[in-house]
N, C-alpha and C positions, 0 to 999 in steps of 0.2 A: 824706325818708329812708324806705326800706323797712325794716320791722321785722325782716324775715328777715335783713337784712344785718348786724345787730348780733351775733347768735350766730355767724354765719359769720366775721365779722371777728375776734371773740375766738378762735375756733378757729384762724384763720390766724396770729394773733400768737403763740399758744402753740406752734404747730408751727414757726414761723419762728425763735423764740428758745428752742430746746430746751435750750441750754447754761445760759441764765439760769434756766430753769424747773428744771433739775437742781440748780443751786446753791441755789435757793430751797427746793426740796424737802428738801434736807439740813438747812438751818438753821431752817426754819419750825417743825417739831415741838419743837426745843430752845427757841426763843423763846416759843412758846405754853406749853410745859410749865413754864417758869420763872414764868409769871404765874398758874399754878394753885396751889392750896394743896398743901403737901407731904403725902405719904401715898400710899396705894394708888391713889387717884383720879388723882393726878398721874402715876404710873408707867403706869397703864393708858391714860391719855389720850395720853401720848407714844407708846406702842406702837401704839395704834389709828391715830393720825395718821401715824406712820411707815409703817405697813402700807398705809394708803389712798393716801398720796402715792407710795409706791413702785410700787403697782399703776398709778396714773394716769401716773406717769413712764414706766413700761415701755410702756404703751399708746401714749403720746405719741411716744416715740422710734421705735418700730417701725411703728406704724399711723397716727400723727398726720398726717404729710405726705401719704400717699396718701388718707386720709380727707378732708383739707382740699381736695385737688385734685378729689376726687369731688364734694364739695359745690359747689364753684365751677363745676364742669362742668355741673351740673344746675340751678343757680339763677342763674348769672352772665349778664351781657349779653355778646354777641359783638362783638368789635372787631378791626380789623386792627392788626398790630404788626410791628416790625422790630428787629433787634439793631443798635445803632449803635456798639458798641465792647466791648472786653473787657480786663480787667487782672487780674493775679495778686495775691492777698492774701497778703503775706509773713507776716502775723501769724496766719494761720489755715491749718492743714494737716489733711489727711484721708487716711488710708492711706499715709502717708509722702510725700505730695505736696501742694503748695500748692493751695488752692482758687481757682478762676477765677470772677470776678464779671462777669456780662454786663449791659451797659447796654441798656435797652429803651425804645423810644418806642411807645406805643400810642394809638390814637385812639378816643375814646369816642363814644357815639351822637350827642351834640350837637356833635361836631367838635373837642372839646378834646384837645390833645396832652398826654399824661402821660409824664413822664420817670421811669422806675422801673428796677428791676434785679432779678436773681436770681442765685444761685450754682449752679455745676454740680452740687453735691451735693444741691440741692433736688429733691424729687420733685414738681415742679410741671407734669408733663406727663401728660395723661390722654386716652385710655387709655395706661398706662405704656409708655414707650420710653426707651432710653438716648441716642438721638440728640438733638442740639441744633441748632437752625437756624444757618446760617452768617450772617455779617455781611451785611446788606442784603437777605437773603432774606425774602420775604413769608410770614407765617403769621398765624393767628388766635388770639386769646386770649379767655377769658371772665373777666370782672372783676365786682366788686361796684360797682354804680352809686354807692352812698354812700361807698365806699372804693376808688377806682379803682386804687390801688397794690396792692390784693390781686387777684392774677390767676393764671391757670394757662394753659398752652399746650395748644391743641386739636390732637390728632394724627390724628383720623379724619375730617376734613372735606375740602373740595375746595381748600384753599389749596395754592399751589405746593410748599411744604415738605412738607405732609402727603402729597401725591401722590408726591413724590420718595421719601420713606421707605417708602411703601406699595410702590412699584415695587422699591425695594431689598430689601424683605423677600421679595417674590416671586422676585427674582433669586437671592437666597441660598438660598431653599427649593428652587428648581429645581437650583441647583448642588449642594446636598447630596444631592438625590435622584439626580442623575446620577452623583455620586461613589459613592454606595452601590451603584448598579446596576453600575457598571464594576468595583468591587472585589469583587462577588459572583462566585464561581467558578461557571460554568455548564458542567458537564461534558456532553459530547454523550450523548444517549440511544441505547443500543444495543438493538435489538429482538432478543429471543431467541425463536426459534420453539419452540412447545411441541409435541413429537412425541406422537402417540397411543401409548398403551401397547399392547404386543404382546398378542395374544390367546393364551390358554393352549392 
């Protein structure tokens, strides 16, 4: 086991279970505060714990998933993967829509096939993109050798999916540039001759 995989795995778990971390952050200061002796120290301890956990919770919600994907991108092993299926989670919704869970098969460096999954709300694509590979489409992931279920999707390599989204970005950029040029009014230039001033 690589020692660097342990903190990366803990970061991955914390970011993947953000709701549980939120609930724990609410009740943890209360439970710890009850075990402390009553008085000023108990009140201050609760406040300090609540402030620290609130800060960590805020960082985890907004920057935890991208940070975890960044870490996996730089220290993970590369392996091929495919999406084998997808299904809607009726018990989990986000922005008034149900979350979609994608089933993934990835191959490790020793040839082992790992069945894992990710949700469409996970920020597990780096560099960040909104696109998700289609079922059966080849793409590459980077995973922790000690914890191969911890992975992120690589978006800037030479895999078929990465090349497709790169071409799509170029096409959209060209279309936007063409639309801007066509919508810009180009009035014709009229040359006005400058006559010399009459001599007195």
